[in-house]
C-alpha positions in Angstrom: 8.1 15.6 -19.7 7.1 14.6 -16.1 10.7 14.9 -15.0 10.3 18.6 -14.4 7.8 17.9 -11.6 9.8 15.0 -10.1 12.5 15.1 -7.4 14.2 11.8 -6.8 16.6 11.7 -3.8 20.3 11.2 -4.5 20.4 7.9 -2.7 17.5 6.5 -4.7 18.7 7.9 -8.0 22.2 6.3 -7.4 20.6 3.0 -6.5 18.4 2.9 -9.6 21.3 3.9 -11.8 23.3 1.0 -10.5 20.5 -1.5 -10.7 20.3 -1.8 -6.9 17.1 -2.9 -5.1 14.7 -0.1 -4.2 11.3 -0.4 -2.4 8.6 2.3 -2.7 6.7 3.2 0.4 3.5 5.2 0.6 2.8 8.3 2.8 -0.9 8.1 3.7 0.0 5.9 6.5 2.0 8.8 7.9 -0.6 11.5 7.4 -3.8 9.7 7.6 -3.0 6.3 9.1 -2.0 7.0 12.7 -1.4 9.8 15.2 1.9 11.7 15.7 4.6 10.7 16.8 3.6 7.0 16.2 3.3 7.7 12.5 6.8 9.1 12.1 8.3 6.4 14.3 6.6 3.7 12.2 7.7 5.2 8.9 11.3 5.4 10.0 11.2 1.8 11.3 9.8 0.7 7.9 12.7 2.4 6.1 15.1 0.6 8.5 13.6 -2.8 7.9 13.9 -2.2 4.1 17.6 -1.4 4.6 18.2 -4.3 6.9 17.0 -6.6 4.1 19.3 -5.2 1.5 17.2 -2.6 -0.3 17.0 1.2 -0.4 13.7 2.7 0.9 11.9 5.4 -1.2 9.1 6.9 0.8 6.9 8.9 -1.7 4.8 12.0 -1.2 4.0 15.4 -2.7 5.6 18.3 -0.8 4.7 21.9 -1.6 3.7 20.9 -5.2 6.8 18.7 -5.9 6.6 15.0 -6.5 9.1 13.4 -4.1 10.5 9.9 -4.4 12.7 9.2 -1.4 12.0 11.5 1.6 14.6 12.6 4.2 13.9 11.9 7.9 13.1 15.7 8.3 10.6 15.5 5.4 8.9 12.4 7.0 8.8 14.4 10.3 7.2 17.4 8.5 4.6 15.1 6.9 3.8 13.5 10.2 3.1 16.8 11.9 1.7 19.0 9.0 -2.0 19.9 9.2 -4.2 19.7 6.1 -2.2 17.2 4.2 -4.3 16.1 1.2 -5.0 12.4 0.7 -3.8 12.1 -2.9 -4.9 9.5 -5.4 -4.5 9.6 -9.3 -7.2 12.2 -9.9 -5.8 14.6 -7.3 -2.2 14.7 -8.5 -2.4 17.6 -11.0 -4.2 19.9 -8.6 -2.0 19.2 -5.6 1.0 20.1 -7.9 -0.5 23.1 -9.6 -1.7 24.6 -6.3 1.7 23.9 -4.6 0.1 21.8 -1.9 1.3 18.9 0.2 -0.2 15.5 -0.4 0.1 12.1 1.1 0.1 9.3 -1.6 -2.4 6.4 -1.5 -1.6 3.0 -3.1 -2.6 4.3 -6.5 -0.6 7.5 -6.5 2.4 5.8 -4.9 2.4 3.3 -7.8 2.3 6.1 -10.3 5.2 8.0 -8.8 7.2 4.8 -8.3 6.7 3.9 -12.0 7.8 7.4 -13.0 11.0 6.9 -11.1 11.6 3.3 -12.4 10.8 1.5 -9.1 9.2 -1.9 -9.5 8.3 -3.0 -6.0 6.1 -1.2 -3.4 5.4 -2.4 0.2 2.2 -1.1 1.9 -0.3 -2.3 4.5 -3.4 -3.3 2.5 -4.8 -2.4 -0.8 -8.1 -0.5 -1.3 -10.9 -2.4 -3.1 -14.6 -2.7 -3.6 -16.4 -1.4 -0.6 -19.3 -3.3 1.1 -22.5 -2.2 -0.5 -20.8 -1.2 -3.8 -23.5 -2.8 -5.8 -25.5 0.3 -5.0 -22.8 2.9 -4.1 -20.3 1.9 -6.8 -17.6 2.7 -4.2 -14.5 1.1 -5.8 -11.0 2.2 -4.9 -8.8 3.7 -7.6 -6.1 1.3 -6.3 -7.6 -1.6 -8.3 -7.6 0.2 -11.7 -4.0 1.3 -11.0 -3.0 -2.3 -10.4 -4.5 -3.1 -13.8 -2.4 -0.5 -15.7 0.8 0.3 -13.8 3.9 -2.0 -13.7 4.5 -2.1 -10.0 4.3 -5.1 -7.7 2.4 -4.4 -4.5 3.3 -6.3 -1.3 0.4 -6.1 1.1 -1.4 -8.1 3.8 -4.3 -8.7 1.3 -7.3 -6.5 1.0 -8.4 -4.4 4.0 -11.1 -6.5 5.8 -13.4 -3.4 5.9 -14.0 -4.2 2.1 -16.0 -6.7 0.2 -13.2 -9.2 -0.5 -15.2 -11.4 -2.9 -16.1 -8.4 -5.2 -12.6 -7.1 -4.9 -11.2 -10.4 -6.2 -13.7 -10.4 -9.0 -12.7 -6.9 -10.1 -9.0 -7.8 -10.1 -9.7 -11.0 -12.1 -11.6 -9.0 -14.7 -8.7 -6.6 -15.1 -6.0 -9.4 -15.3 -4.3 -8.6 -12.0 -2.6 -11.7 -10.5 -3.3 -12.2 -6.8 -0.3 -14.2 -5.5 -0.2 -15.7 -2.0 3.3 -15.5 -0.4 3.7 -18.8 1.4 -0.1 -19.1 1.6 -2.9 -20.6 -0.4 -5.5 -18.2 1.1 -5.9 -14.4 0.6 -5.1 -12.8 3.9 -7.6 -10.2 5.2 -5.3 -7.6 6.7 -5.8 -8.1 10.4 -6.1 -11.9 10.0 -4.3 -14.4 7.8 -7.6 -16.0 6.7 -10.4 -14.6 4.5 -12.0 -17.8 3.2 -10.9 -16.9 -0.3 -8.1 -18.5 -2.4 -5.3 -16.8 -4.3 -4.5 -17.3 -8.0 -1.0 -18.6 -7.4 1.1 -19.5 -4.4 4.8 -18.7 -4.3 7.2 -19.6 -1.5 10.4 -17.6 -2.2 11.3 -14.1 -3.1 13.3 -15.4 -6.1 10.2 -17.3 -7.5 8.2 -14.1 -7.2 10.9 -11.9 -8.9 11.1 -14.4 -11.8 7.3 -14.2 -12.3 7.4 -10.4 -12.3 10.3 -10.2 -14.8 8.5 -12.6 -17.1 5.2 -10.7 -16.9 6.9 -7.4 -17.8 9.3 -8.9 -20.4 6.1 -10.1 -22.2 4.7 -6.5 -22.0 1.8 -7.7 -19.9 0.7 -4.4 -18.6 -0.1 -3.9 -14.9 1.0 -4.8 -11.4 0.8 -7.9 -9.2 -0.6 -8.3 -5.7 1.8 -10.1 -3.4 -0.5 -11.1 -0.5 1.7 -11.6 2.5 -0.2 -12.7 5.7 0.2 -10.8 9.0 2.6 -12.8 11.3 0.6 -15.2 13.5 1.7 -13.5 16.7 0.0 -10.3 15.8 -3.2 -11.6 14.2 -6.5 -10.5 15.6 -9.4 -12.7 16.7 -11.5 -12.9 13.5 -14.8 -12.6 15.5 -13.5 -9.5 17.4 -12.4 -7.8 14.2 -15.4 -8.7 12.1 -17.8 -7.5 14.8 -15.9 -4.2 14.9 -16.0 -3.9 11.1 -19.7 -4.5 11.0 -20.3 -1.8 13.6 -18.0 0.6 11.8 -19.8 0.1 8.5 -23.1 0.6 10.2 -21.9 3.9 11.7 -20.4 5.0 8.4 -23.8 4.5 6.7 -25.6 6.3 9.5 -23.2 9.3 9.2 -23.2 9.3 5.4 -19.4 9.1 5.1 -18.5 8.5 1.5 -15.6 8.5 -1.1 -12.1 9.1 0.0 -13.1 9.6 3.6 -14.5 6.1 3.8 -11.3 4.2 4.5 -9.8 6.6 7.1 -13.2 6.7 8.9 -13.6 2.9 9.0 -10.0 2.3 10.1 -10.2 4.9 12.9 -13.6 3.5 14.0 -12.2 -0.1 14.1 -9.2 1.1 16.1 -11.6 2.7 18.6 -13.8 -0.4 18.8 -10.8 -2.7 19.4 -9.2 -0.5 22.0 -6.2 0.2 19.8 -5.4 -3.4 19.1 -6.0 -3.0 15.4 -3.4 -0.3 15.2 -0.7 -2.5 16.7 -1.6 -5.3 14.2 -1.6 -2.7 11.4 2.0 -1.6 12.3 3.3 -5.2 12.5 1.9 -6.2 9.1 3.4 -3.2 7.5 6.8 -4.1 9.0 6.4 -7.7 7.6 5.5 -6.4 4.1 8.6 -4.1 4.1 10.8 -7.1 4.8 9.3 -9.3 2.1 9.2 -6.3 -0.4 12.9 -5.7 0.2 13.7 -9.4 -0.4 11.7 -9.4 -3.7 13.4 -6.2 -4.8 16.8 -7.7 -4.1 16.0 -10.8 -6.2 14.5 -8.7 -9.0 17.7 -6.6 -9.2 19.7 -9.7 -9.8 17.7 -10.8 -12.9 
């Protein structure tokens, strides 16, 4: 039934039909993650990295009410420049479609569209999670619930460090989502490789990860998996600098009453401002690294 709303690019369709490796990529990083033209340049570089590592990239978005899996360079350019692109999570999808609007997909909605198309691996920056102060605000990202119910592996640099990482891990554990460290025993915290929190399992090769994913889904164990891939050491930020910036950003968020889907873009923009743009450079490099690892996992999964 959903097929009538869904456009899969010919390249992605062919790759899936021939059991080739495909990696899903989100679009909020294009519309809400960074300014033009840096956003388009980054998105195209991410696609190139996926190709260089043996997989086909499938950037996902909603354009004029159509679900799109696999954007052309022209469509990425359009998304990077277009005003009023809606940040689209699970709850927004039917309205963006029925109103014929353009939406950039979050982790949750990218997972949904990837699953519709039959794509099993998705590379992004960091997942959403339980926000600081959630014990009173109940601000919990829809990404976490999606991970519990949608069969897509998410390669990320851990949870965004603007979040409450301890509560995020508790929520994932409750919902049976494995948090796997790629070549690490510690959950990375987006801008830094260290969070002080352990992972459920450590794996050291893409092949090992692909085997675990295949086993999970062969057993009909519903839901995704977090592949936590640390930011490369050369691009890590000083934990004190980033943590001070986050505390100040959260303080300003509370003072200005920013809530809901505006929280993450506000906090990331504020952290970028407070770090003089250094956080954006780190953000781009960790996305590149996740695209590389995501492609390697997708290649191994396609062999099984």
